[in-house]
C-alpha positions in Angstrom: 6.1 -104.3 177.7 3.5 -101.6 177.0 0.1 -102.4 175.6 -1.0 -100.6 172.4 -4.3 -100.4 170.5 -4.1 -99.6 166.8 -6.8 -98.6 164.4 -7.1 -99.5 160.7 -9.7 -97.7 158.5 -10.7 -100.2 155.8 -13.3 -100.4 153.1 -14.8 -103.3 151.2 -13.1 -105.7 153.6 -14.8 -108.9 154.8 -14.6 -110.6 158.1 -12.7 -113.4 156.5 -10.1 -111.0 155.1 -9.6 -109.5 158.5 -9.2 -112.9 160.1 -6.7 -114.0 157.5 -4.6 -110.8 158.0 -4.6 -111.4 161.8 -3.3 -114.9 161.2 -0.5 -113.5 159.1 0.4 -111.1 161.9 0.7 -114.0 164.3 3.1 -115.8 161.9 5.4 -112.8 161.8 5.1 -111.3 165.3 8.0 -113.2 167.0 10.6 -111.7 164.7 9.9 -108.3 166.3 9.2 -109.3 169.9 5.5 -108.5 169.5 2.4 -110.4 170.6 -1.0 -109.6 169.1 -3.4 -110.2 171.9 -6.7 -109.9 170.0 -8.7 -107.8 167.5 -12.1 -106.3 166.9 -13.7 -105.7 163.5 -16.6 -103.2 163.1 -17.7 -104.0 159.6 -20.5 -101.4 159.5 -17.9 -98.6 160.0 -15.0 -100.2 158.2 -12.7 -100.1 161.2 -10.3 -102.7 162.8 -8.8 -102.4 166.2 -5.8 -104.6 167.3 -4.6 -105.0 170.9 -0.8 -105.5 170.9 1.9 -106.2 173.5 4.9 -104.6 171.9 8.2 -102.9 172.8 7.1 -99.8 170.9 4.7 -98.5 168.2 7.1 -99.1 165.4 7.6 -102.7 166.2 3.9 -103.3 165.9 3.8 -101.4 162.6 6.7 -103.5 161.3 4.7 -106.7 161.9 1.7 -105.3 159.9 3.9 -104.2 157.0 5.7 -107.5 156.7 2.7 -109.7 157.2 0.2 -108.0 154.8 1.2 -104.4 154.2 -1.8 -103.0 156.0 -0.1 -100.5 158.4 -2.3 -98.9 161.1 -3.5 -95.4 160.7 -3.2 -94.7 164.4 -1.5 -96.4 167.4 -2.0 -95.3 171.1 -0.8 -96.8 174.3 -3.6 -98.0 176.5 -4.1 -99.1 180.1 -4.6 -102.8 180.1 -7.2 -102.8 182.9 -9.4 -100.3 181.1 -9.4 -102.4 177.9 -10.2 -105.6 179.8 -13.0 -103.9 181.8 -14.8 -102.4 178.8 -14.2 -104.8 176.0 -14.4 -107.9 178.2 -11.3 -109.8 177.1 -7.6 -109.4 176.2 -7.0 -112.8 174.6 -8.4 -114.4 171.5 -11.2 -116.7 172.6 -10.8 -120.4 172.0 -12.0 -121.3 168.5 -15.2 -123.3 168.2 -15.2 -126.7 166.5 -14.5 -126.1 162.8 -13.4 -122.5 163.4 -9.9 -121.4 162.5 -7.8 -119.7 165.2 -8.0 -115.9 164.9 -11.3 -116.0 163.0 -13.4 -114.6 165.9 -15.4 -111.4 165.5 -16.2 -108.8 168.1 -16.7 -105.1 167.8 -15.5 -102.3 170.2 -18.6 -100.4 169.0 -21.3 -99.9 171.7 -24.8 -98.5 172.0 -25.2 -96.3 175.1 -28.7 -96.0 176.8 -29.8 -93.6 179.6 -33.1 -93.8 181.5 -34.4 -91.0 183.7 -37.4 -91.0 186.0 -39.6 -88.0 185.2 -40.0 -85.5 188.0 -38.0 -87.5 190.5 -37.2 -84.5 192.6 -40.9 -83.5 192.9 -41.8 -87.2 193.6 -39.4 -87.3 196.5 -40.7 -84.0 198.0 -44.3 -85.2 197.7 -43.9 -88.8 198.9 -40.9 -88.6 201.2 -37.6 -90.4 201.0 -38.8 -93.8 201.9 -41.6 -94.1 199.4 -39.6 -92.4 196.7 -36.8 -94.9 197.3 -39.2 -97.7 196.8 -40.3 -96.3 193.5 -36.7 -95.9 192.4 -36.2 -99.6 193.3 -39.2 -100.5 191.2 -37.6 -98.6 188.3 -34.3 -100.3 188.8 -35.9 -103.7 188.9 -37.8 -103.2 185.6 -34.8 -101.7 183.8 -32.3 -104.4 185.0 -34.7 -107.2 184.0 -34.9 -105.7 180.5 -31.1 -105.2 180.3 -30.6 -108.9 181.1 -32.9 -109.9 178.3 -31.1 -107.9 175.6 -27.5 -108.3 176.7 -27.2 -104.9 178.2 -24.6 -104.1 180.8 -25.4 -101.6 183.6 -22.5 -99.1 183.7 -23.8 -97.0 186.6 -26.8 -95.8 188.5 -27.4 -92.1 188.1 -29.6 -91.6 191.2 -32.9 -91.3 189.2 -31.9 -93.5 186.2 -29.5 -96.0 184.8 -26.8 -95.8 182.2 -26.2 -99.0 180.2 -24.1 -100.3 177.3 -25.1 -102.8 174.5 -23.2 -104.7 171.9 -25.2 -103.0 169.1 -27.9 -100.5 168.4 -30.6 -103.1 167.6 -30.4 -104.6 171.1 -30.2 -101.1 172.6 -33.4 -99.9 170.8 -35.3 -103.2 171.4 -34.4 -103.0 175.1 -35.6 -99.3 175.2 -38.9 -100.3 173.7 -39.3 -103.2 176.1 -38.6 -100.9 179.1 -41.3 -98.4 178.0 -43.8 -101.2 177.5 -43.0 -102.7 180.9 -43.6 -99.3 182.6 -46.9 -98.9 180.7 -48.0 -102.3 182.1 -46.7 -101.4 185.6 -48.6 -98.1 185.6 -51.9 -99.8 184.8 -51.8 -101.3 188.3 -49.7 -98.9 190.3 -51.1 -96.4 192.8 -48.1 -94.1 192.0 -47.2 -94.4 188.3 -43.7 -94.1 187.0 -42.8 -92.4 183.8 -39.3 -92.5 182.2 -37.5 -90.9 179.3 -34.8 -92.7 177.4 -32.0 -91.6 175.1 -29.6 -93.7 173.0 -26.5 -93.1 170.9 -23.8 -95.4 169.5 -20.1 -95.2 169.0 -16.8 -96.1 170.7 -16.9 -94.7 174.2 -13.7 -94.3 176.3 -13.4 -96.5 179.4 -11.8 -95.2 182.6 -12.3 -96.3 186.2 -15.2 -98.6 185.3 -17.1 -95.7 183.7 -17.6 -94.6 180.1 -16.9 -91.2 178.7 -16.9 -89.4 175.4 -19.2 -87.9 172.8 -21.3 -91.0 172.5 -22.1 -90.9 176.2 -22.7 -87.2 176.2 -25.1 -87.4 173.3 -27.1 -90.3 174.8 -27.4 -88.3 178.0 -28.6 -85.2 176.2 -31.1 -87.1 174.2 -32.5 -88.5 177.4 -32.7 -85.0 178.8 -34.5 -83.9 175.6 -37.1 -86.6 175.7 -40.7 -86.2 176.9 -42.2 -88.5 179.5 -42.6 -92.0 178.0 -40.5 -91.1 175.0 -37.5 -92.7 173.4 -35.1 -90.4 171.5 -32.1 -91.8 169.5 -29.4 -90.4 167.3 -29.4 -90.7 163.5 -26.5 -93.2 163.9 -28.7 -95.5 166.0 -31.6 -95.2 163.5 -29.4 -96.2 160.6 -27.7 -99.0 162.5 -31.0 -100.5 163.7 -32.3 -100.8 160.1 -36.1 -100.9 160.8 -37.3 -97.6 159.4 -40.9 -98.2 160.5 -39.8 -97.8 164.2 -38.6 -94.2 163.7 -40.0 -90.8 162.9 -38.1 -88.4 160.7 -35.1 -86.7 162.2 -35.3 -83.2 163.6 -32.3 -81.0 163.9 -32.0 -79.6 167.5 -29.4 -77.6 169.3 -28.4 -79.6 172.3 -26.4 -78.4 175.3 -22.6 -79.0 174.8 -22.8 -79.5 171.0 -21.6 -76.7 168.8 -23.9 -77.6 165.8 -27.4 -78.9 165.6 -27.8 -82.7 166.1 -30.2 -85.0 164.4 -32.8 -86.2 166.9 -35.1 -89.2 166.1 -38.1 -90.4 168.0 -38.5 -94.2 168.3 -42.2 -95.2 168.1 -42.9 -98.0 170.5 
């Protein structure tokens, strides 16, 4: 059967309410030949995503209507491999001791981070391929060590930087700060210093062929391009989600390439 992902826009709903509704879906699903594989709840945005193995969209909706009346606002067919690669699972995890089945929580929302080595082309022309490659390896080592500490997942290497995904904005921002501080320490002892710029946005990127796409990725990349050496620029969404106002300067509206209207750009003070 096809695999579908549906989206519910909810407000003033708790995680417990969502878990209870999921259990009701499981009680009804067999009547319609449907299997609810798992779900994700993004409480901050008021959205629920359900992954469903069903004969068609209407069968999935029928389960929701009978179980609790909360029909999905949108249902799309999705490639199973893409869902598994990006979200990491397609079955509900085993409940922990004392935890009811179906009461897990996981969000499809991600923070996207880009790093970029400043003047990498000039560095290669000046030092030659071999030495420049060694410096890129130093960059990669520092960034990957920081990613591991903050639950970041490297999506791809961009040649002179790294694109990574995080479960939430707080870990993305905290990792960006650690990266810049690690490079500051590195430069105190290096004959050839390395300076990086970093950009972050958060949202629900689209997965395809082990890569991520969409507006969230594009804005994170543009913020990285816009940043000065040793600077971290984030979106207003990231600033709000992180929650620590002391880390951020006031937003500036800037016209970024590829965006029709000005975008709020926020500097993270590290």
